[in-house]
N, C-alpha and C positions, 0 to 999 in steps of 0.2 A: 490513342497512343498506349503502347504497352507500359506496364508499371515501371519496368527497369529503364526503358528509354526515357520515360518522363522524369524519373529521379536522376538519371545520368545527365540529362539535358539541363535540368534545373540547377545542378551542382557542378557543372562542367568547369567552373573557375576555381573550385575548391580542391585542395589536395587532401586525400584521406590519410589517416583515419579521421573521421568526423561523424557526428550524429545529426539526424534530422527529425523533425516533427512534421508529419503530414497533417496539415490543418483541417482538411476535409474529414479525415478519419477521426481525429481528435474530437471535432465538433459533433460528428455522428455518434461517437461513443458517449459523449456527454448527454446528448439528447436521449439516447437509449437507456441510460441509467435512470434518468428522471421518469421515463415511461415505465420502467420496471419497478420503480419505487412506489408507483400507484398513489401518488398524492402525498406521501411522507417526504419531508425535507431531507436532502442528502448532505451530510457533513463530509467534506473532502478530506481524505486521508493523505496528508502531505508526504508521508514516507514513500508513497508510490509515484510521486510527481517530482518534487525537489527542484522545481523551476518556478520562480516567483511569478513570472509573466503568465505561465499557464495556470497557476493557482488563481491569479486575479481574473483571468479570462473566464474560467469556469464559475467562479463565484459571482460573476456579473450576470450569469444566466438564471432565469426563473427555475425554481426547484432546488437550488443549492443554498445552504446556510451554514456558515461556520467551517472551521478547520479542525481536524483531528491531527494534532502534532505528535511527533515521536520523541521530543526532547523539550525540556523546559527552556533551555537556552534558545532553541528554535522558536518557541512560542513568544518569548520576549522580543526576539528580533523581528518577527512578523508583526507583533503589536507596535513596535517602534516605527515601523514603516506603514502602519495603517492598512495592512493587507486584509485584516478581518477584525471584527469586534467581539468574536466568540471563538475562543481558542481552547480546546480541550487537549491536555497533555495525556496521552492514552497509556503511558507507561509510568510506573512510580519513579520518582527522581531521588537521587542521592547527591545532587549537585548543590552543595552548600552555597557556593558563590552565586549561582542562579537564584536560589531561594532568597538570599539576601537582597539581590537586585529586585526580585518580585516584591518583597516586603517594602522596599523604598519607593516603588513606582505605583502611585495611586491609580493611574489609568490602567496599567497592566493588571492590577488586582481586580478591577472591574471586569476585565476581559478574559483572564486566564483562569482555567480550572485545572487543578492537579488531581491525579487519581491516587487513591489509597485502597488497600485491601486488608489493613490490619492497624492496630494501635501502634505498632512499631514504626509505621510510617509517620504517624502523628508525633511520636517521640523524636524521630530523626529531625523533623521540621523544627520542633521546639528547641532541640539542642542546637540547631544551626542558627536560629534567630533569637533565642532567649525567651524567657517568659514575658507575657504581655505584648507579644508581637501583633501586628495588624491582622485583621480577619482575612483569611484566605478562602477562596472557593474550593470545594472538595467534591470529587465524584467517587462514589463507592463502586469498585469493580466486583461484579458477581460472576462466579465461575459457572459456565454453561457447558462444560465437558460432559460427555455421556459416561455414566458408570453403571452399566447394566447388572453387573455382579460384583461382589466385593473383590478388590484387587485389580479390576480391569478399568483402566482409564483411557478413554478415547477423546482426543482433542488436545489443544495446547495446555501446557501446565502454567497457568497464570495465577488466578486468585485462589486462596484457601476458603473463600466464602462460597459454599456450595448449596446450602439449604436456605429456605426462607427464614428459619430461626437464626442461622448464622448472620444473614443480612440485617435482620431486625436488631440483633444484639450489637453488631458493629455500628449501625446507624445511631443507636442510642448512645454509644460511647463517643462517637464523633460529636453528637449534639451536646454532650456534657462537657466537651473540651473547649475552653475559651480560645479564641483566635482561629476557629474553623467554622465554616458554614457549609453544610451538606446541601448541594444543589442538583446533583445528578447521580444516575446509575448507568454503568456501562456493562454490557454483556455480549461478548463477541463469540459466536459459535463457529470457531475455526474449523471444526471437523466437518462442517457443512459448507461454509463460505469459502474456505481455503483449499478444499480438495475437489478437484474435478471428478464428476461422476462418470466420465467416459474416457479414461486414459487411453491414448492411441495405442492400438495393437495389444491391448490387455483386456479383452471382453469379460473374463471371469472376475478380474479385480473390479471392473466397473460395476458388475452385478452386485458384488459384495458391498461396494461403497454405497450404491443406491439403497440397498437393504438397510445398512447402518444408518444412513442419513434420514431415511423415512422414520425409523424408530427413535432416533435421537431427537428429531424435530417434534414428534408427538409427545415424548417425555418432557421436553423443554417448555412446551406451551403452558402447561399448568404451573410448573416449578418457577419459571420466570415471573409469571403473573402474581404468584403468591409472594415471591421475594419483593417485587416492586410494591405490592400492597403493604407489606411489613415495613418497608422503608418509609412509605408515604404516611404511615401512622406516626412517624417521628419527625419528618421534615417535609417542607413544601419544596417539591422538586421542580427545577426548570426544564429538565429533559431526562429521558430514558433512551439511551443509545444502544442500538443493536445492529447485527448483520455485517455484511461485507459484500463485495462485488458478486460473490457466488451465491448469495442467499437473499437478495433483495426482495423477491416475491414472497418467500417464506416468512422472513422477519417482518415485512410490511403487513402481513395478515395478523400479526400478534398485536392485540389492542393495548397491551401494556407498554408497547414501545412507541415513543413519540417521534423519533428520528432514526435515520439509517446512516451508515458509513460506507463509503466506497472510494477507491482510488485507482486500483489496478485496472479496472474496467475502462478508465479513460485512455490508458496506454496500450492495452492489448498485448502483453508479453506472452511467451509461449506456454507458460504454466496455465494460462487461461484458455488454451485451445481445447481442453478436455472436458467441456461442460455440454450437456445436452440441451439446456434451456436457453442458452444465449451464446453469441460468438462476437466478441469485440473485434473491430478492425485493427490490424497492426498500425499504430499511429507513430511509434518511435522506432527507427531503424538506425543502424550504424554501418558505415562503409569502410572496408579495408582494401588496400591496394594489392594487386598481384605483384609479387617481387621475384618469384621463381617459377619455372616450369620443369620440375625434376624428372618428369616422365609422362607417359601416356595416361590420360584421364586424371592427372594430378596437377593442381596449381597450389602454390604456397603463398599465403597472405602474410603481410606484415602485422605483427602484434595480434591482439584479439583474445587474450586469455581472461575474458571478463566472466568468470564463473560466479553464479549466484549463490547466495547463502542458503542454508538449510541442509538437509541430509545429502551427503555426497552421492552423486549418481548422474547418469546421462541427462536427466531432465533438467539439471542445473547448468548445463553448458549452453553457450550461444548456439543458435541454429542458422545455417546458411539458408537464405531466403530467395535471393535473386542473383544470378539466373537460377531457375528451377533445376532440380536434379543433382545438386551438390550435397555432400554430407561430410562430417568430420571423420577422421580416422580414430578408431577406438583406442589405439595404443599411444596416440599423440594428443588427441583432443585439441583444445584451444590453448595456445601457448603465450607466454609473456612477450616473446619477440617474433614468433612465427606460428601460423596456423595453416596446416595443409588441409585442403578440401579435395574430395575425389568425386568422380562421376564424369559421364561423357560430356557434360556441359563444360568441363574444364578445358577440353580441347580447343574451344573457341576463344579462350582467354589468353591474353598476352600481358607481359609485364607493363604495369601502369593502368590496366583495367581495374574496375571496381567489382567487388562482390559485396552484396548487401546482406546483413545478418540481423537477427532478432535476439534480444536478450531474454533470459528466462523469467526474471523478476522485474517489475515495472520500474521502480525508482532507482535501483542500484546502478543502472547505466549512467545516471547523472553524477555518480562519484568518479566516473572514468573520464568524463569530458567537462571542460569548462564552459562550453557553449553548445546550444542546439540551434541548428539552422531550420527556420520555419518555412516549409514548402507549401504554397497555395497553388494548386493546379500544377503548372510546369515552371513555376518561378519561386526562387527564394525571396520572400518578402521582408524578412528581418532575421537577425541573429540575436538570440537572447541568452543571457548567462544562466547557468545552473547555479545551485547553491554554492558548489565548489568554485564556480567562476566568479562569484561574489565574495570569495574568500571565506566561505562558511562551510564547515564540515561538522555535523552534529552526531556522527556515529561513534 
């Protein structure tokens, strides 16, 4: 059965817009991430999933351990529901209410680790909780951007801790502060993990990216190992986290790293189509109804303006997937109330038909839908709430 016929048949009782999870594709992607991790445990990046049922499903598989959360409030919620016993909040928090909740909850304090990259973060926590607060688990974030020459920064702008000396100094200051226990190091190489090395239709850019990533990886290998060694001289670490969906093999070869992180590779959004080393299957799609036929080779869909975050550009727009041969109009794109698609395939569409699309970034689609319909083969086997469907929004 053709993919579109299978999806249309499985969801024939549903009225679009709606979103689906292809269980076969999701499970295939989960197994492939473990294979690529080469024996290192994979911590699931919840930002890329945002569906509790899917998090629980993947955490039940061999090779997965722990969750990388994007919000302290999210980590506290997942802890309260016993989704995981190891919850790393991968971004610094300024949520004083959540910090006070963490300090009050002994079980959460055993499970949740917050990230810091400066003593200012420690000061913020102490100001929120007061002196003499209970001991909190802390992870030091080490910056692994590439800086080949003074003034050139390649990679996400995250931590100011860039050298082994920086890491050792901050580790010592954390160790000297009552109420904090340094248990981990995180080092996310976004310029490798988050940039596809074969962007479609841009071969020269792909060549430049591969050149950059090769040199950045070589420079990072020694610098990260030296930084981890400097921190270990100060603290007994539970984990050293690195990588992302796009760099599992590379980061897994770094002996200083004890675990890897991945999330987008479970979902297979369009931003992960441009990698030479792997290709996740599209596991999450959304369907929009045709509501107009304004002309030859054109069909207009209801809603669809689900543009992903990041630098504004065509690669952040949703992409028509099925039927094949459709594309967005450059001057209209995907709109809040209507999305025109063009191509010869539009001539076979009538009002009420579905067009299936893919989102650019994995987890952000869950902010648009309260539920995902889980398709196994040619049947919807269950409907599960997203974070938003459970009344939770942590962005």
